[in-house]
C-alpha positions as CSV (number, residue, x, y, z in Angstrom):
1,M,107.0,-48.7,41.7
2,S,107.2,-46.3,44.6
3,D,105.8,-42.8,44.4
4,N,109.4,-41.5,44.6
5,Q,110.4,-43.4,41.5
6,T,107.2,-42.3,39.7
7,F,107.9,-38.7,40.6
8,F,111.6,-39.2,39.4
9,G,110.4,-40.5,36.0
10,T,107.9,-37.7,35.6
11,L,110.6,-35.2,36.4
12,E,113.0,-36.8,33.9
13,T,110.5,-36.5,31.1
14,A,109.6,-32.9,32.0
15,I,113.3,-31.9,32.1
16,A,113.9,-33.4,28.7
17,E,110.9,-31.7,27.1
18,K,111.7,-28.3,28.7
19,T,115.3,-28.5,27.6
20,E,114.2,-29.0,24.0
21,N,111.7,-26.2,24.3
22,L,114.3,-23.8,25.7
23,N,116.9,-24.5,23.1
24,A,114.4,-24.4,20.2
25,K,112.2,-21.5,21.1
26,V,112.7,-19.6,24.4
27,L,116.5,-18.9,24.4
28,P,116.6,-18.1,20.6
29,G,113.8,-15.7,21.4
30,V,115.8,-14.1,24.2
31,L,118.7,-13.6,21.8
32,S,116.4,-12.0,19.2
33,N,115.1,-9.6,21.7
34,F,118.6,-8.7,22.9
35,Q,119.4,-7.9,19.2
36,L,116.2,-5.8,18.9
37,L,117.1,-3.9,22.2
38,H,120.7,-3.4,20.9
39,T,119.4,-1.9,17.6
40,C,117.0,0.5,19.4
41,V,119.8,1.6,21.8
42,K,122.2,2.1,19.0
43,N,119.7,4.2,17.1
44,M,119.0,6.3,20.2
45,Y,122.7,6.7,21.0
46,T,123.3,7.9,17.4
47,M,120.4,10.3,17.5
48,L,121.5,11.9,20.8
49,V,125.0,12.3,19.5
50,Q,123.7,13.9,16.3
51,R,121.5,16.3,18.3
52,A,124.6,17.2,20.5
53,L,122.8,16.1,23.6
54,I,125.6,13.7,24.6
55,K,129.3,13.6,24.0
56,P,130.5,10.4,22.3
57,D,133.0,8.3,24.3
58,P,136.4,9.0,22.8
59,Y,137.7,5.7,24.2
60,K,134.9,3.5,23.0
61,L,136.9,1.5,20.5
62,E,139.8,1.0,22.9
63,K,137.7,-0.7,25.6
64,K,138.1,-4.5,25.6
65,I,135.0,-6.5,26.9
66,T,135.4,-10.0,28.2
67,E,132.4,-10.1,30.6
68,I,129.2,-8.3,31.4
69,I,129.9,-5.2,33.4
70,L,126.9,-2.9,34.2
71,P,127.3,0.8,33.5
72,D,128.2,3.0,36.5
73,E,125.1,4.1,38.4
74,S,126.8,6.7,40.7
75,A,125.4,10.2,41.0
76,Y,126.8,13.0,38.9
77,M,126.6,16.8,38.6
78,E,123.8,18.0,36.3
79,N,126.2,20.1,34.2
80,E,128.1,16.9,33.5
81,R,125.1,15.0,32.1
82,S,126.1,15.1,28.4
83,I,129.6,13.7,29.1
84,V,128.7,11.2,31.8
85,M,125.6,9.8,30.1
86,G,127.5,9.8,26.8
87,T,130.0,7.4,28.3
88,R,127.5,5.3,30.2
89,F,125.1,4.9,27.4
90,S,128.0,4.1,25.1
91,D,129.1,1.4,27.5
92,Y,125.6,0.0,27.7
93,E,125.4,-0.2,23.9
94,S,128.8,-1.9,23.7
95,M,127.8,-4.4,26.3
96,L,124.6,-5.3,24.4
97,E,126.7,-5.8,21.3
98,F,129.0,-8.1,23.2
99,V,126.1,-10.2,24.4
100,C,124.6,-10.4,20.9
101,T,127.9,-11.4,19.3
102,Y,129.6,-13.7,21.8
103,Y,127.0,-15.2,24.1
104,K,125.6,-18.6,23.2
105,F,122.0,-18.9,24.2
106,S,121.5,-22.5,25.0
107,T,121.0,-24.7,28.2
108,D,124.5,-26.0,27.8
109,H,126.3,-22.6,27.8
110,L,124.4,-20.5,30.3
111,D,124.6,-21.0,34.0
112,L,122.7,-19.3,36.8
113,A,125.3,-16.6,37.4
114,Q,125.4,-15.7,33.7
115,T,121.6,-15.6,33.5
116,K,121.5,-13.2,36.4
117,R,124.0,-10.9,34.7
118,L,121.9,-11.0,31.5
119,L,118.8,-10.0,33.5
120,D,120.7,-7.2,35.3
121,L,122.0,-5.9,31.9
122,A,118.5,-5.9,30.3
123,T,116.9,-4.1,33.2
124,C,119.7,-1.7,34.3
125,I,117.9,1.0,32.3
126,D,114.2,0.8,33.1
127,W,112.7,0.9,29.7
128,R,109.4,-0.4,31.0
129,A,109.0,2.6,33.3
130,F,111.1,5.2,31.4
131,S,110.7,8.4,33.3
132,I,112.6,11.5,34.5
133,N,111.3,10.5,38.0
134,S,112.9,7.1,37.9
135,S,114.8,6.0,41.0
136,K,117.6,4.7,38.8
137,V,120.2,7.4,38.0
138,N,120.9,6.4,34.5
139,T,117.3,5.9,33.6
140,R,116.5,9.3,35.0
141,G,119.4,10.9,33.1
142,L,118.6,9.3,29.8
143,A,114.9,10.1,30.1
144,T,115.8,13.8,30.6
145,L,118.0,13.7,27.5
146,V,115.3,12.1,25.4
147,N,112.8,14.8,26.6
148,E,115.2,17.4,25.4
149,A,115.5,15.6,22.1
150,H,111.8,16.2,21.5
151,I,112.2,19.9,21.4
152,H,111.9,21.3,17.8
153,A,112.6,17.7,16.5
154,P,111.4,16.8,13.0
155,Q,108.7,14.1,12.7
156,M,111.3,11.5,11.7
157,V,113.2,12.0,15.0
158,L,110.0,11.9,17.0
159,S,109.0,8.7,15.3
160,L,112.4,7.2,15.9
161,I,112.2,8.0,19.6
162,S,108.7,6.7,20.1
163,D,109.5,3.5,18.1
164,S,112.7,2.8,20.0
165,L,111.2,3.3,23.4
166,N,108.2,1.1,22.7
167,K,110.3,-1.7,21.2
168,S,112.9,-1.5,24.0
169,S,110.2,-1.9,26.6
170,A,108.7,-4.8,24.7
171,A,112.1,-6.4,24.2
172,V,113.0,-6.1,27.9
173,S,109.6,-7.6,28.9
174,A,110.2,-10.6,26.6
175,I,113.8,-11.0,27.8
176,H,112.7,-10.9,31.4
177,S,110.0,-13.5,30.7
178,G,112.3,-15.8,28.8
179,L,115.2,-15.7,31.3
180,T,112.9,-16.1,34.3
181,D,111.5,-19.2,32.7
182,F,115.1,-20.4,32.2
183,V,116.1,-19.6,35.8
184,N,113.1,-21.7,37.0
185,F,114.4,-24.5,34.7
186,Q,118.0,-24.2,36.0
187,R,116.8,-24.6,39.6
188,E,114.7,-27.7,38.8
189,A,117.5,-29.1,36.6
190,Y,120.0,-28.6,39.5
191,K,117.6,-30.5,41.8
192,F,117.1,-33.2,39.3
193,E,120.9,-33.7,38.9
194,V,121.2,-34.1,42.7
195,R,118.4,-36.6,42.6
196,K,119.9,-38.6,39.7
197,K,123.5,-38.5,40.8
198,V,123.3,-38.4,44.6
199,I,119.9,-39.8,45.8
200,E,119.8,-42.5,43.1
201,N,123.4,-43.5,43.8
202,P,123.7,-47.0,45.3
203,A,125.8,-45.5,48.1
204,F,122.8,-43.3,49.2
205,D,121.0,-44.6,52.3
206,K,117.4,-44.8,51.2
207,T,116.1,-45.2,54.8
208,T,116.8,-41.4,55.3
209,L,114.1,-40.5,52.8
210,S,111.5,-40.4,55.5
211,S,113.3,-37.9,57.7
212,F,113.9,-34.3,56.8
213,S,117.1,-33.9,58.8
214,A,118.5,-37.3,57.9
215,E,118.0,-36.9,54.2
216,I,119.7,-33.5,54.2
217,A,122.6,-35.0,56.2
218,E,122.9,-37.9,53.7
219,I,122.9,-35.5,50.7
220,K,125.6,-33.4,52.3
221,R,127.7,-36.5,53.0
222,L,127.7,-37.7,49.4
223,F,127.4,-34.4,47.5
224,P,131.2,-33.4,47.4
225,K,132.2,-37.0,46.7
226,I,129.9,-37.3,43.7
227,L,129.5,-33.8,42.3
228,G,132.9,-32.5,43.2
229,K,133.2,-28.7,43.2
230,K,129.6,-28.1,42.1
231,Q,128.0,-25.3,44.1
232,Y,125.9,-26.6,47.0
233,Y,122.7,-24.5,47.2
234,S,121.1,-25.1,50.6
235,E,117.8,-23.6,49.5
236,L,117.4,-26.0,46.6
237,I,118.5,-29.0,48.6
238,Q,115.8,-28.2,51.2
239,E,113.2,-28.1,48.3
240,I,114.3,-31.6,47.3
241,V,113.8,-32.9,50.8
242,K,110.4,-31.2,51.1
243,E,109.3,-32.9,48.0
244,D,110.4,-36.3,49.5
245,C,109.4,-35.9,53.2
246,A,107.0,-33.1,53.9
247,P,103.4,-33.9,54.8
248,E,102.4,-31.6,51.9
249,K,105.1,-33.2,49.6
250,E,102.5,-33.8,46.8
251,Q,101.9,-30.0,46.7
252,F,105.6,-29.3,46.5
253,R,106.0,-31.8,43.7
254,Q,103.2,-30.3,41.6
255,Q,104.8,-26.9,42.1
256,A,108.1,-28.2,40.8
257,L,106.4,-29.8,37.7
258,A,104.5,-26.5,37.1
259,R,107.8,-24.6,36.8
260,L,108.8,-27.1,34.1
261,R,105.6,-26.9,32.2
262,I,105.8,-25.6,28.7
263,A,103.6,-22.6,28.2
264,E,100.9,-23.0,25.6
265,K,101.9,-21.1,22.5
266,K,99.9,-17.9,22.3
267,V,98.9,-16.8,18.8
268,R,100.9,-13.7,18.3
269,E,98.8,-10.8,17.4
270,V,100.0,-9.7,14.0
271,K,100.5,-6.0,13.9
272,Q,98.3,-4.5,11.3
273,K,100.6,-3.1,8.7
274,V,99.6,0.3,7.5
275,N,98.5,0.3,3.9
276,T,99.9,3.5,2.6
277,R,98.4,3.1,-0.8
278,A,94.9,2.8,0.8
279,M,95.7,6.0,2.7
280,L,96.4,7.8,-0.6
281,L,93.3,6.6,-2.3
282,D,91.2,7.6,0.7
283,T,92.6,11.1,0.3
284,V,91.7,11.1,-3.4
285,L,88.1,10.1,-2.6
286,S,88.0,12.8,0.1
287,L,88.9,15.4,-2.6
288,S,86.1,14.0,-4.9
289,A,83.6,15.2,-2.3
290,L,84.3,18.7,-3.7
291,A,82.3,17.8,-6.9
292,P,78.7,18.3,-5.5
293,Q,79.9,21.4,-3.6
294,Y,81.2,22.9,-6.9
295,E,77.8,22.0,-8.5
296,Q,76.0,24.1,-5.9
297,V,78.5,27.0,-6.3
298,I,78.2,26.9,-10.1
299,S,74.4,27.3,-9.9
300,K,74.7,30.4,-7.7
301,V,77.5,31.9,-9.7
302,E,75.4,31.6,-12.9
303,S,72.4,33.1,-11.1
304,N,74.3,36.0,-9.6
305,H,76.0,36.7,-13.0
306,A,72.6,36.9,-14.6
307,V,71.4,39.4,-12.0
308,L,74.4,41.7,-12.6
309,S,74.0,41.3,-16.4
310,S,70.3,42.3,-16.2
311,E,71.4,45.7,-14.8
312,H,73.1,46.3,-18.2
313,N,70.0,46.3,-20.3
314,S,69.5,49.9,-21.1
315,F,68.6,51.3,-24.6
316,F,72.3,51.9,-25.3
317,D,73.3,48.4,-24.1
318,K,70.7,46.9,-26.4
319,L,72.0,49.1,-29.3
320,K,75.6,47.9,-28.7
321,R,74.5,44.3,-28.8
322,A,72.6,44.9,-32.1
323,L,75.5,46.6,-33.7
324,R,77.9,43.8,-32.7
325,Q,75.5,41.2,-34.2
326,A,75.1,43.2,-37.4
327,F,78.8,43.5,-38.0
328,N,79.6,40.0,-36.6
329,L,81.8,41.6,-33.9
330,K,82.8,39.6,-30.8
331,A,81.3,40.8,-27.5
332,A,83.7,42.6,-25.2
333,P,85.0,40.2,-22.5
334,E,83.1,40.4,-19.2
335,E,85.7,41.1,-16.6
336,Y,85.3,41.2,-12.8
337,E,87.9,42.9,-10.7
338,L,88.2,40.8,-7.5
339,V,89.8,41.7,-4.2
340,I,91.7,38.5,-3.1
341,V,92.3,38.3,0.7
342,N,95.3,36.3,1.9
343,Q,93.9,34.2,4.8
344,K,97.2,34.1,6.6
345,N,98.1,37.8,6.7
346,E,94.9,39.5,5.5
347,A,96.9,41.1,2.7
348,R,94.7,42.2,-0.2
349,T,95.5,42.0,-3.9
350,T,93.3,42.7,-6.9
351,K,92.9,40.3,-9.8
352,K,90.8,40.5,-13.0
353,I,89.0,37.4,-14.1
354,E,87.1,37.0,-17.4
355,Y,83.8,35.6,-16.4
356,N,83.2,33.1,-19.1
357,T,86.7,31.7,-18.8
358,F,86.4,31.4,-15.0
359,F,82.9,29.8,-15.2
360,A,84.2,27.3,-17.7
361,L,87.0,26.4,-15.3
362,L,84.5,25.8,-12.5
363,V,82.5,23.5,-14.8
364,R,85.6,21.5,-15.9
365,K,86.8,21.2,-12.3
366,Q,83.4,19.9,-11.1
367,Q,83.3,17.3,-13.9
368,F,86.9,16.2,-13.3
369,L,86.3,15.7,-9.6
370,Q,83.1,13.8,-10.3
371,S,85.0,11.5,-12.7
372,F,86.9,9.8,-9.9
373,A,84.2,10.0,-7.2
374,D,83.1,6.5,-8.2
375,T,85.7,3.8,-7.3
376,Q,84.5,1.8,-10.4
377,S,85.2,4.6,-12.8
378,E,87.9,4.5,-15.4
379,E,89.6,7.7,-13.9
380,F,89.7,6.2,-10.4
381,R,91.2,2.9,-11.8
382,K,93.9,4.9,-13.5
383,I,94.8,6.6,-10.2
384,T,94.7,3.3,-8.4
385,A,97.2,1.8,-10.9
386,A,99.7,4.7,-10.6
387,A,102.8,4.7,-8.4
388,E,102.3,6.2,-4.9
389,E,104.7,9.0,-5.7
390,T,102.5,9.9,-8.8
391,V,99.3,9.8,-6.8
392,L,100.8,12.0,-4.1
393,G,101.8,14.5,-6.7
394,F,98.3,14.4,-8.1
395,I,96.9,15.1,-4.7
396,N,99.3,18.0,-4.1
397,R,98.3,19.6,-7.4
398,Q,94.6,19.3,-6.6
399,L,95.0,20.8,-3.2
400,T,96.9,23.7,-4.6
401,D,94.5,24.3,-7.6
402,N,91.3,24.1,-5.4
403,R,92.7,26.4,-2.7
404,E,93.4,29.0,-5.4
405,I,89.9,28.6,-6.9
406,L,88.4,28.9,-3.4
407,L,90.2,32.2,-2.8
408,Q,88.8,33.5,-6.0
409,L,85.3,32.3,-5.2
410,N,85.3,34.0,-1.8
411,A,86.3,37.2,-3.6
412,L,83.6,36.7,-6.2
413,D,81.0,36.2,-3.5
414,E,81.9,39.6,-2.1
415,Y,82.0,41.1,-5.6
416,F,78.5,40.0,-6.4
417,K,77.2,41.5,-3.1
418,S,79.0,44.8,-3.6
419,Q,78.2,45.3,-7.3
420,A,74.5,44.5,-7.2
421,S,72.2,47.5,-7.2
422,A,70.0,48.2,-4.2
423,A,67.1,46.9,-6.1
424,N,68.8,43.6,-6.9
425,K,70.7,42.9,-3.6
426,D,68.0,40.5,-2.4
427,K,68.3,38.5,-5.6
428,I,72.0,37.8,-5.0
429,K,72.6,34.3,-3.6
430,G,75.3,34.2,-1.0
431,M,77.8,31.3,-1.3
432,K,79.3,31.5,2.2
433,M,78.0,28.1,3.4
434,E,79.1,26.3,0.3
435,L,82.6,27.9,0.5
436,V,83.0,27.0,4.1
437,T,82.1,23.4,3.3
438,M,84.6,23.4,0.5
439,K,87.3,24.8,2.8
440,N,86.6,22.0,5.4
441,T,86.8,19.4,2.7
442,L,90.2,20.7,1.6
443,V,91.4,20.8,5.3
444,K,90.3,17.2,5.8
445,S,92.0,16.1,2.6
446,N,95.2,17.9,3.5
447,Q,95.2,16.2,7.0
448,K,94.8,12.8,5.3
449,R,97.7,13.7,3.0
450,A,99.9,14.8,5.9
451,E,99.1,11.5,7.8
452,Y,100.2,9.5,4.7
453,V,103.5,11.5,4.4
454,S,104.2,11.0,8.1
455,V,103.7,7.2,7.9
456,A,105.6,6.9,4.6
457,E,108.6,8.8,6.0
458,E,108.6,6.8,9.2
459,K,108.4,3.5,7.2
460,M,111.3,4.6,4.9
461,Q,113.4,5.7,7.9
462,L,112.9,2.4,9.7
463,E,113.8,0.4,6.5
464,K,117.0,2.4,6.3
465,L,117.7,1.4,9.9
466,G,117.0,-2.2,9.1
467,I,113.8,-2.5,11.2
468,N,110.7,-3.8,9.6
469,E,107.1,-3.0,10.6
470,D,107.0,-6.0,13.0
471,G,110.0,-4.6,14.9
472,F,112.8,-6.9,13.8
């Protein structure tokens, strides 16, 4: 068997295997990414219309599409952007829908010309280098509109924009890779067909296979007779002849086989799905860090209260206590009049608290927070078993309650310092450090809560749009 026949047999096997790979994996993958790109573009178009940044095309439904036509790329006046880009982006979305609905992605139904049009459509807006400085008119115009959409946009819109841009870029990269692979196959499949039907034909003069010019002339002679109206590509015919006659023909043959090689399947990195329940439970544990902080505050409150009480130990104070005990009368409530300072606007309000009631509240709060500090505790297991909505409500209540207590503790700290006599001021234990630590714990817990809410809202919105966390 000659080396030409050996190469022909190797090519035939490679073509068959590559055809199967393209039809089973590569081209269906290209279609899936066109569908993803269409979903992202449609969502972006709807968002821009809703935010009144583009004008919807009034003739959209009347336009009949029979082939791929790229959106107009001519320059336009800046004050016409909303109308012009509204029409062009609408046309782009419609063209993607046409491709996803009517194109058949298989080796039997796509030729080189169609593949080129698909590549041009996927890349006519440069999603991979999406910038207001793009050299492409429509990319530049759309990027400007998207930047405007960011202004005063709610978190849901910002997430939609970011998600759509990232997935559009990834989809176009995958489309470009898949179609480039297919173009390489089409070129080699064309060359193989010429070999099989022309060079292997009994009428072909095999003596010409040793001469570059003679082989080209012989192929040209038989090509129209055997392949009829099939396009004659001089560049590809020259590649065939180089693989047969050139001194470095072995190198050219290996390059041809390399273009048909099936890429080893890469293990797709599975996107780590965000565990929203874990985010909530982490917030709960963050709140439980308040327990030891309350314990320190309780100790100082009790000590400071004792200092103030010791100042009411005159003869008459002792007499009052004796009379109450003799007649079994309840002691008068010990009330503190606190000045509450609003941290946002510095507004001051007064509030009376009954010491024993407030102290009991601090003790209960410390014990309650301590009850779910241990992940093995019964209280934490109850929280873990609850619905996410219930846990979020629990967190919101704890944040509100503890903020209110913190305000009162700050006021109580000032009260102790101001009410103690000169002789006892040194005995008052300041609580500023403990209260700052409590405030930081609440801020951290609130940040965790906000992160959960943001992720949960984004997840819910994407589900409404029919996009799962993997992007399909």
